[in-house]
Residue, then its C-alpha position, 0 to 999 in steps of 0.5 A: m858123230d850126233n854132237q846132242t848126244i856126245c857128253s862133254h867129255i868126248k866133244a872135247i877130244t879133237e884128235v883121235k889117240i891111236a895105240s903104238e903098240k897092240v900090248c897091255e905092258e901091265c899084263i905084261k909086268e904081269h904075267s897075265d893075259w889081255v882080251h882087248l885094248r883101250t887107249c886112253q884118249t888124255c894120256g895115250v896109254t893102251l891098258c886091257c879091257d874089262q873083258s881082260p882078268k887085270k882091268h887096266m884101263t878101268k883100274h888106270y880110270n879110277h886112279e887117274k880119273h882121264p875119263v874117255v878110252a877108245s878101243a885099240e882093236t883093228g876095225e874098232r871105231w868107237m869111243w867109251c866116256y867112263p863117268d857119263e857111262l857114255f859109247v859112241d862110234y866115230 
């Protein structure tokens, strides 16, 4: 990662949280489907992405203000910072 293009939110992450289960618990509760999963780098919750019908991770960000998520998809190594709208491979 190039430190000049990384925001303070992403710089603050010392260890990337990985999804313990590859499910969106909120989608399961609501009997909905998800497309991709994201893991919150503040609290570790894994929820569905904005391509999913319910967009649970963005709702989590809007409610909790946890700024950074990482892809929970196998083979993907990137993070997204909501407040700075910054995408970073790691």
